[in-house]
N, C-alpha and C positions, 0 to 999 in steps of 0.2 A: 746752483754752484757746479762748477766743472769738476767732476770726480777725477780721482787718480787714474782710473781706468781710461777715461777719455783723454786725459792729458798724455798718457802713455801711447794712445793710439796715434797721435800726431807723430811720434817718433818711429812708428812702425810702417807708415804708409809707403815709404820708399822701398820696402822690402816686404811684400805680401804675396801668398799663392797657395793652391792645394785643394784636396777633396777629402771628405770623411765618409767612413762606411761603418759597417756593423762591428768592426773591431773595437770601436768605442764601447759597445755593449759588452763585448768580451772583456774588455779592461774593467768596466764597472762590475761584471760578475766576478771576475777574478778577485777584485777587492771586496765585493759584496758578501762573499762567504764569511768574512770576518769583520764586516762593518757594523754590525749590531753590537750593542754593549754600552758600557758607561764610558763617559769622558774621564780623563785623568782626574784624580782627586786633587792633585796639585801639579804644578809645572815640573816636568822631568828635567834632569841635568842637561845643560847645553852640550851638544855633541862637541868633541874636541876639534873637529874640522871647522865648526862654526865659530868656536872660541878663538881659533887662530885667525879667522875671517879672511876674506879675499877669495876670488875665484880659484886661484891656484891652490890655496889651502884645501878647498873642498874637493877639487878634482884629483889632487895628488895625495890627499889624506894626511897632510901635515899636522901633527899633533901640537897643541899649545901647552905651555907650562901651566901647572895648576890643576885643580880637580875638574874633570870633565868626562863625558861619557864617549867611550871609544868602542862600544859594543857592536855598533853597526857601521860598516864602511859601505856607503852607497855605490861606490865604484866597483866593488867586488862581489857583493851579494847577488845571487841569481836574479835576473830581471823579474821573472814571475813571482819570486819570493819577495822582492822589493815592492812590487805591486800589492801583494797581500798585506805586508807590514807597514806600508807607508802612512796609513792613518794614525799610527802611533809615533811617527817621526817628526822632527823639526821640518818646517815648511821648505827649507832649502833642499831637502832631500827629494821633494817632488820635482824640482828643476833638473836634478841629476838624473832622476828617473826618465824625464822627458827627453833629456839630451841623449841618454843611452838608447832609448827606444827609437829616437829619430835617426841616430847613427846606424841602428840595426835595421832600418827600413820599416819600422812599425810606426809610421808617421802619424796615422790617425789617432792612435793611442797617445802618442807624444803630445799632440795638440790638447787632448782632454786633460792629461796630467799636468801640463804646463799651466793651463788656466785654473785648474783645481788648486795647484800650488800657489799661483799668483794671488788668488782670493785668500788662501789661509795665511800667506805671508803678509799681505796687506792688512788683514785683521790683526795679526800679531804686532805689527808696527804701530797700528792705530791704538791698540790696547796698551802698549808699552812705550808711550812717547818719550820716556826718559832714557831709552837706549842711546848709548854714545853714537854719534853720527858715523864714526870711523869703524864700528863694529857691524852689527846686524843690518842697519840701514844701508851701509856701504856694500855689504854682501848682496842685499836685495838688488841694488842698482847694478852691480856687476853681473849677477845671474840673469836679470831681465834683459840686459844688452846682449850678453854672450849666447845664452840659450834662446832668448826670445827672437833674435833676428832671423835665424833660419826657420824657426817654427812658425813665425808670423808670415814670412815670405810664402811658405807652403799653405798656411791656413786661410789666408785672405784671397786665395784663388777661387774659392767656392764659398761665397758669402752665405748662402742659404745653409749649407752644412756647418759653417762656422757659427751661425746663430744657434742652430740646434745643439751644437756641442757646448757653447757657453751656457745655454739653459740647462743642459745636463750636468755640467760642472757645478752650477749654482744649486741644483737640486741635490746632487751628491753631497755637497758640503753641508746642507741642511739636515740631511738624513743620516749622515755618517759621523760617528763619534770622533772626537779629537783626543787621541791618547797621549798627545805631547803636553797639553795644558788644558785646564778645564774651560768649557765654553762660558759658563754662567758669569764669571767676572768680566768677560769681554763682550757682554750682550750688546752694549751700545755700539762698540766697534763693528761687531758682526752685522748689525742692522745697517749701519752706514756703508760698509764695504759691499754688502750684498745689493744695496740700492745702487752703488756705483757700477757694479757689474750689470745691473738692470739697465742703467743708462747706456752702457756700451752696447748691450744687445739692441736696445732701441735705435741707437745711432746707426749701427751697421744695417739694421733692417730698413731704416728710413732713408738711408743715403747710399744705397747700393750702386746706383748709376754713377754717382760721383766717385766712389771708391774704385769702381771698375775702370773708369776713364783715367784715374790717377795711376793705376797699375799699368794700363796700356801705354800711357805717356812715358813710363819708366821702363818700357820694354818687358814687362812681366805678363804672363799669360793669365787670362780668366777662363775658368772652366764653367 
């Protein structure tokens, strides 16, 4: 079965590029100081920016009507603090973290957090198939397009480094608590989506020559 990760890959090929370095380890270590510990006992309140849904709501911090959590604004909290607390946040916050890191020139870290966030967001959507299509699923699509396009253009320029980062993100997810919602009720979704990321890793590893030719044909550099 074609995974969501592989389906999304087809949308990314027209824009792919970049290199990864030890900043990924720094990012993992920055989060790693606080990654041990228990998962959430129950799902935390939805952030107000997510309840409002839509890319503009998350970026601009627009609050929704009704009860929601406005305690963390992913656009204003210091970047290294956001890295430290992101395991406790809604998966959309990983995308905002990646976007801010990328804009700040910390592109290698941005790739890592984008894919760590994509894995956790796909798990959430798979675990909660009853979410209304115009809420969190719509936000996921908007973030994947808006944040994912420049990140993937950068990341796919160095396929060996990309594979290493995807593997690191998958390992990080397995070893790191989810402080937003408990992992146990989502065990099936976690297994499915981790397998999907594994399929993406294998596809990139096995089809490097084709992916590089595709980039070259689109005028994008390979490193």
